[in-house]
C-alpha positions as CSV (number, residue, x, y, z in Angstrom):
1,X,-95.5,19.7,-129.4
2,X,-93.3,22.5,-130.6
3,X,-91.5,24.3,-127.8
4,X,-92.8,27.6,-126.7
5,X,-90.2,30.2,-127.6
6,X,-89.7,32.7,-124.8
7,X,-87.8,36.0,-124.6
8,X,-86.6,36.9,-121.1
9,X,-85.8,40.6,-120.5
10,X,-84.2,41.9,-117.3
11,X,-83.3,38.3,-116.7
12,X,-81.4,38.9,-113.4
13,X,-80.4,35.7,-111.7
14,X,-83.0,33.7,-113.6
15,X,-86.1,33.8,-111.4
16,X,-88.4,34.1,-114.4
17,X,-86.6,31.2,-116.2
18,X,-86.9,29.0,-113.1
19,X,-90.6,29.8,-112.9
20,X,-91.0,28.9,-116.6
21,X,-89.3,25.5,-116.0
22,X,-91.7,24.8,-113.2
23,X,-94.9,25.8,-115.1
24,X,-94.0,25.0,-118.7
25,X,-91.2,22.4,-119.1
26,X,-91.5,22.3,-122.9
27,X,-90.7,26.0,-123.2
28,X,-87.4,27.3,-124.5
29,X,-85.8,30.6,-123.5
30,X,-84.4,31.8,-126.9
31,X,-82.5,34.7,-125.3
32,X,-82.0,36.3,-121.9
33,X,-81.1,40.0,-121.7
34,X,-79.5,41.8,-118.7
35,X,-76.6,44.3,-118.2
36,X,-75.8,43.3,-114.6
37,X,-72.5,41.5,-114.8
38,X,-72.8,39.8,-111.4
39,X,-76.4,38.6,-112.1
40,X,-75.3,37.3,-115.5
41,X,-72.6,35.2,-113.8
42,X,-75.3,33.6,-111.6
43,X,-77.7,33.1,-114.6
44,X,-75.0,31.5,-116.7
45,X,-74.0,29.2,-113.8
46,X,-77.6,27.9,-113.5
47,X,-78.7,28.0,-117.2
48,X,-75.5,27.5,-119.2
49,X,-77.4,26.5,-122.4
50,X,-79.4,29.7,-122.7
51,X,-78.1,32.5,-125.0
52,X,-77.4,35.4,-122.7
53,X,-77.1,38.9,-124.1
54,X,-75.1,41.1,-121.9
55,X,-76.3,44.3,-123.5
56,X,-78.8,47.1,-123.0
57,X,-82.3,46.6,-124.3
58,X,-82.0,50.0,-126.0
59,X,-79.2,48.6,-128.1
60,X,-81.4,45.8,-129.5
61,X,-83.1,46.6,-132.8
62,X,-86.5,45.5,-134.0
63,X,-84.9,43.3,-136.5
64,X,-82.9,41.5,-133.8
65,X,-86.0,40.9,-131.8
66,X,-87.9,39.6,-134.9
67,X,-85.1,37.1,-135.7
68,X,-85.7,35.4,-132.3
69,X,-89.3,34.5,-133.4
70,X,-90.5,34.4,-129.8
71,X,-94.0,33.5,-128.7
72,X,-94.0,35.1,-125.3
73,X,-92.0,37.7,-123.3
74,X,-91.2,37.5,-119.6
75,X,-89.8,40.6,-118.0
76,X,-89.3,42.3,-114.6
77,X,-88.3,45.9,-115.3
78,X,-86.5,48.0,-112.6
79,X,-89.0,48.9,-109.9
80,X,-87.0,51.7,-108.3
81,X,-88.4,54.6,-110.4
82,X,-91.9,53.7,-109.3
83,X,-91.6,52.7,-105.6
84,X,-92.7,54.9,-102.8
85,X,-89.3,54.7,-101.2
86,X,-87.4,56.1,-104.2
87,X,-87.3,59.4,-105.9
88,X,-90.6,58.6,-107.8
89,X,-89.2,59.8,-111.1
90,X,-91.5,57.5,-113.1
91,X,-90.7,57.6,-116.8
92,X,-88.2,60.5,-116.3
93,X,-85.9,58.1,-114.3
94,X,-83.0,56.9,-116.5
95,X,-83.6,53.4,-115.4
96,X,-86.9,53.3,-117.4
97,X,-85.2,54.0,-120.7
98,X,-84.8,50.3,-121.6
99,X,-88.4,49.6,-120.9
100,X,-89.7,52.6,-122.9
101,X,-87.4,51.6,-125.7
102,X,-89.0,48.1,-125.9
103,X,-92.5,49.7,-125.8
104,X,-91.5,52.1,-128.7
105,X,-90.8,49.1,-130.9
106,X,-94.5,48.6,-130.6
107,X,-97.0,51.2,-131.9
108,X,-97.5,53.1,-128.6
109,X,-95.3,54.2,-125.7
110,X,-97.2,53.5,-122.5
111,X,-97.8,49.9,-121.3
112,X,-101.6,49.5,-121.0
113,X,-102.3,51.7,-124.1
114,X,-99.7,49.7,-126.0
115,X,-101.3,46.4,-125.0
116,X,-104.8,47.5,-126.0
117,X,-103.6,49.1,-129.3
118,X,-101.8,45.9,-130.2
119,X,-104.8,43.7,-129.6
120,X,-104.1,42.3,-126.1
121,X,-106.4,41.6,-123.2
122,X,-104.5,42.1,-119.9
123,X,-105.0,41.3,-116.3
124,X,-103.3,43.0,-113.3
125,X,-102.5,41.4,-110.0
126,X,-101.2,42.5,-106.6
127,X,-99.8,39.4,-105.0
128,X,-97.7,38.2,-102.1
129,X,-96.2,34.7,-101.6
130,X,-98.4,34.3,-98.5
131,X,-101.3,33.6,-100.8
132,X,-99.6,30.3,-101.7
133,X,-98.9,29.4,-98.1
134,X,-95.3,30.7,-98.2
135,X,-94.3,32.5,-94.9
136,X,-92.9,35.7,-96.5
137,X,-94.5,39.0,-97.3
138,X,-93.3,40.2,-100.7
139,X,-96.1,42.2,-102.2
140,X,-95.6,42.8,-105.9
141,X,-97.4,44.0,-109.0
142,X,-97.8,41.6,-111.9
143,X,-99.4,42.0,-115.3
144,X,-100.4,39.2,-117.8
145,X,-101.4,39.9,-121.4
146,X,-102.9,37.7,-124.1
147,X,-104.2,38.3,-127.6
148,X,-107.9,39.3,-127.9
149,X,-108.7,36.1,-129.9
150,X,-107.4,34.0,-127.0
151,X,-108.8,35.7,-123.9
152,X,-108.4,34.7,-120.3
153,X,-110.9,32.0,-119.1
154,X,-112.0,34.5,-116.3
155,X,-113.2,38.0,-116.6
156,X,-112.1,40.8,-114.3
157,X,-111.9,43.9,-116.5
158,X,-110.3,47.0,-115.0
159,X,-109.7,45.2,-111.7
160,X,-106.5,44.4,-109.9
161,X,-106.7,40.9,-108.4
162,X,-105.2,40.2,-105.0
163,X,-105.7,36.4,-105.3
164,X,-105.5,33.8,-108.0
165,X,-108.7,33.2,-109.9
166,X,-109.4,29.9,-108.1
167,X,-108.8,31.2,-104.6
168,X,-111.6,32.6,-102.3
169,X,-113.9,33.6,-105.1
170,X,-116.1,35.8,-102.8
171,X,-113.0,38.0,-102.3
172,X,-111.8,37.5,-105.9
173,X,-112.5,41.0,-107.2
174,X,-111.7,44.3,-105.6
175,X,-113.3,47.6,-106.1
176,X,-110.5,49.9,-105.2
177,X,-106.8,49.0,-105.6
178,X,-105.7,51.6,-103.0
179,X,-107.9,50.2,-100.2
180,X,-106.6,46.7,-100.7
181,X,-103.0,47.9,-100.8
182,X,-103.6,49.5,-97.5
183,X,-104.8,46.2,-96.0
184,X,-101.9,44.2,-97.3
185,X,-99.2,46.8,-96.6
186,X,-99.6,46.3,-92.9
187,X,-97.5,43.1,-93.3
188,X,-94.7,44.8,-95.3
189,X,-91.3,45.8,-94.1
190,X,-90.6,49.5,-93.4
191,X,-88.5,49.7,-96.5
192,X,-91.4,48.5,-98.6
193,X,-93.9,50.9,-97.1
194,X,-92.1,54.3,-97.0
195,X,-88.8,55.9,-96.4
196,X,-87.4,55.9,-92.8
197,X,-87.8,59.4,-91.3
198,X,-84.5,61.2,-90.9
199,X,-82.7,58.3,-92.7
200,X,-79.0,58.3,-92.6
201,X,-76.7,57.4,-95.6
202,X,-77.0,53.7,-94.8
203,X,-80.8,53.8,-94.8
204,X,-81.0,53.6,-91.0
205,X,-82.6,56.2,-88.8
206,X,-80.4,58.9,-87.5
207,X,-80.2,58.4,-83.8
208,X,-77.9,61.4,-83.0
209,X,-80.8,63.2,-81.4
210,X,-81.8,60.2,-79.3
211,X,-80.6,59.4,-75.8
212,X,-78.8,56.1,-75.4
213,X,-77.9,53.4,-77.9
214,X,-81.5,52.2,-78.6
215,X,-84.0,53.0,-81.3
216,X,-87.6,52.2,-80.4
217,X,-90.3,50.6,-82.5
218,X,-93.6,50.8,-80.6
219,X,-96.0,48.2,-81.9
220,X,-99.7,48.8,-81.6
221,X,-102.0,46.2,-80.1
222,X,-103.4,45.7,-83.6
223,X,-99.9,45.0,-84.9
224,X,-99.2,42.4,-82.2
225,X,-102.5,40.8,-82.8
226,X,-101.9,40.6,-86.5
227,X,-98.6,38.9,-86.0
228,X,-100.1,36.4,-83.6
229,X,-102.9,35.6,-86.0
230,X,-100.4,35.0,-88.8
231,X,-98.5,32.6,-86.6
232,X,-101.6,30.5,-86.0
233,X,-102.7,30.5,-89.7
234,X,-102.2,26.8,-90.6
235,X,-102.7,27.6,-94.3
236,X,-99.2,29.1,-94.3
237,X,-96.1,26.9,-93.7
238,X,-93.8,27.3,-90.8
239,X,-90.4,29.0,-91.5
240,X,-88.7,25.9,-90.2
241,X,-89.7,24.1,-93.4
242,X,-87.4,26.5,-95.3
243,X,-84.4,26.6,-93.0
244,X,-81.1,24.9,-93.2
245,X,-79.9,22.7,-90.4
246,X,-77.9,24.7,-87.9
247,X,-74.1,24.1,-88.3
248,X,-70.9,25.8,-87.3
249,X,-70.6,28.0,-90.4
250,X,-73.8,29.8,-89.4
251,X,-71.8,31.7,-86.8
252,X,-71.0,34.2,-89.5
253,X,-74.7,35.2,-89.8
254,X,-75.2,36.1,-86.1
255,X,-75.9,39.7,-85.5
256,X,-72.8,41.6,-84.1
257,X,-73.0,43.1,-80.6
258,X,-73.2,46.7,-82.0
259,X,-76.3,45.8,-84.1
260,X,-77.9,44.1,-81.2
261,X,-77.5,47.1,-79.0
262,X,-78.6,49.7,-81.5
263,X,-81.4,48.0,-83.4
264,X,-82.8,45.5,-80.9
265,X,-86.2,47.2,-80.7
266,X,-86.5,47.6,-84.4
267,X,-85.9,44.0,-85.4
268,X,-88.6,41.8,-86.7
269,X,-87.7,38.7,-84.8
270,X,-89.2,35.3,-85.8
271,X,-88.7,31.7,-84.7
272,X,-88.7,28.6,-86.9
273,X,-92.3,27.9,-85.7
274,X,-93.5,31.3,-87.0
275,X,-95.6,31.5,-90.2
276,X,-94.4,34.9,-91.4
277,X,-91.4,37.0,-92.3
278,X,-91.0,40.4,-93.7
279,X,-89.7,41.2,-97.2
280,X,-86.0,40.6,-97.7
281,X,-84.5,43.5,-99.5
282,X,-81.1,43.9,-101.3
283,X,-79.6,45.5,-98.2
284,X,-80.2,42.5,-96.0
285,X,-77.2,41.3,-94.1
286,X,-75.5,44.6,-94.6
287,X,-78.0,47.0,-93.1
288,X,-80.3,46.0,-90.2
289,X,-83.4,48.2,-90.1
290,X,-86.2,47.4,-92.5
291,X,-84.4,44.9,-94.7
292,X,-86.0,41.7,-93.5
293,X,-86.7,39.5,-90.5
294,X,-84.0,37.9,-88.3
295,X,-84.2,34.4,-86.8
296,X,-84.2,33.6,-83.1
297,X,-82.3,30.3,-82.9
298,X,-82.6,29.9,-79.1
299,X,-86.2,28.8,-79.5
300,X,-86.8,28.1,-75.8
301,X,-85.9,31.7,-74.7
302,X,-89.0,33.9,-74.1
303,X,-88.7,37.1,-76.1
304,X,-90.8,39.0,-73.6
305,X,-88.6,38.1,-70.7
306,X,-85.5,39.3,-72.5
307,X,-87.0,42.7,-73.4
308,X,-88.8,43.4,-70.1
309,X,-87.2,46.4,-68.4
310,X,-84.1,46.0,-70.6
311,X,-83.8,49.7,-71.3
312,X,-83.1,50.2,-67.5
313,X,-80.1,47.9,-67.6
314,X,-76.4,48.9,-68.1
315,X,-75.1,48.2,-71.6
316,X,-73.1,45.1,-70.7
317,X,-76.2,43.5,-69.1
318,X,-78.4,44.5,-72.1
319,X,-76.0,42.8,-74.4
320,X,-75.9,39.7,-72.3
321,X,-79.7,39.3,-72.3
322,X,-80.0,40.0,-76.0
323,X,-77.3,37.5,-76.8
324,X,-79.3,34.7,-75.2
325,X,-81.7,34.9,-78.2
326,X,-79.0,33.9,-80.6
327,X,-80.3,36.1,-83.4
328,X,-78.9,35.6,-86.8
329,X,-79.7,36.6,-90.4
330,X,-81.4,34.1,-92.7
331,X,-78.8,32.6,-94.9
332,X,-78.8,33.3,-98.7
333,X,-79.9,29.6,-99.2
334,X,-82.8,30.0,-96.8
335,X,-84.0,33.2,-98.6
336,X,-83.6,31.4,-101.9
337,X,-85.8,28.6,-100.4
338,X,-88.5,31.1,-99.4
339,X,-88.3,32.6,-103.0
340,X,-88.9,29.1,-104.4
341,X,-85.5,28.5,-106.0
342,X,-84.8,24.7,-106.1
343,X,-81.9,23.2,-104.2
344,X,-79.9,22.7,-107.3
345,X,-80.0,26.5,-108.0
346,X,-76.6,27.9,-106.8
347,X,-74.1,30.7,-106.9
348,X,-70.6,30.7,-108.4
349,X,-68.1,30.5,-105.6
350,X,-66.7,33.9,-106.3
351,X,-70.0,35.6,-105.5
352,X,-69.8,36.9,-101.9
353,X,-72.5,36.5,-99.3
354,X,-73.3,40.2,-99.4
355,X,-73.6,40.0,-103.2
356,X,-76.0,37.0,-102.9
357,X,-78.2,38.9,-100.5
358,X,-78.3,41.8,-103.0
359,X,-79.2,39.6,-106.0
360,X,-81.9,37.7,-104.0
361,X,-83.3,41.0,-102.8
362,X,-83.8,42.1,-106.4
363,X,-85.3,38.8,-107.4
364,X,-88.8,37.4,-107.3
365,X,-90.8,34.5,-106.0
366,X,-90.5,31.6,-108.4
367,X,-93.7,29.7,-107.3
368,X,-95.8,32.8,-107.6
369,X,-94.6,33.6,-111.1
370,X,-94.9,29.9,-112.1
371,X,-98.6,30.1,-111.1
372,X,-99.1,33.2,-113.2
373,X,-97.4,31.7,-116.2
374,X,-99.8,28.7,-115.9
375,X,-102.7,31.2,-115.9
376,X,-101.2,33.0,-118.9
377,X,-100.9,29.7,-120.9
378,X,-104.1,28.1,-119.6
């Protein structure tokens, strides 16, 4: 069988490449393209045999693309111009220039119109890794496109699917994308949902108008019930299946006292036995609020007993009680595990922990994309 020739745009650290290896081992990435120097270092570290073009997509001509003779394109364009937390500049945002340039090499400028004009059927998805039993909420938009003469084996025209075609067929199609987004978004981190009101320069809430060192997150009964139901959903794995063994070096990941005091009531605290975690963003490990869950390693300590009446205690006693939880950040390796990267996927030694968090926060879930590639090729 001749290898499937694949062009990988916005290649990042190689999540798409890893998903391709998982779903289609006979495929060959003929070129990977990205301008992020740090991400390229990680990509080259893990895929040294792949031609890596450290250049802008705008600088690639149609003739250069044609010489690659590719059969399929994988890409994950920058999402910031389109997210609800950004400036919402859409196609006027400079970060869309490379994507629009690639579309202009085709007959039309806008994605769906371009696909239809070029003779493609397409299918849109709105998926989170939880649909594969992975305990991490990371809702993302995906689109697959195939030639009209080779249509998808299922039909869902003008629908955005929130599950894979072979999952829960009675809930397979959705009538309104917005309604479904509203349901799923209840499991997202604050950063995924909307900007933090009165956000400071570090993305955290401005507490200058609040009394005391605490910021409060009041959960509704529905929110608490949702979390409890997630933790009893046996179709989703436990976080413990994705964690490293505790060892001395993990001490660098424990939350510092200042963060414990200021953000204790805003943290999404999970235990290894939990079957959920919020989306890990690029600010994880550097900023606290809304960037991802933190792990309670003192599993026998009851969270409710620690927080009961804690706001009435002096600061020193608050810190003592909070410290009994032994809260730490997930390590970069653990986040990579949740994202589906294999154990042999690594980072060059010169890439710092903070840089690893940032790169992983911009990456994608390998298993989810591998499943989509299998559908695309099926």
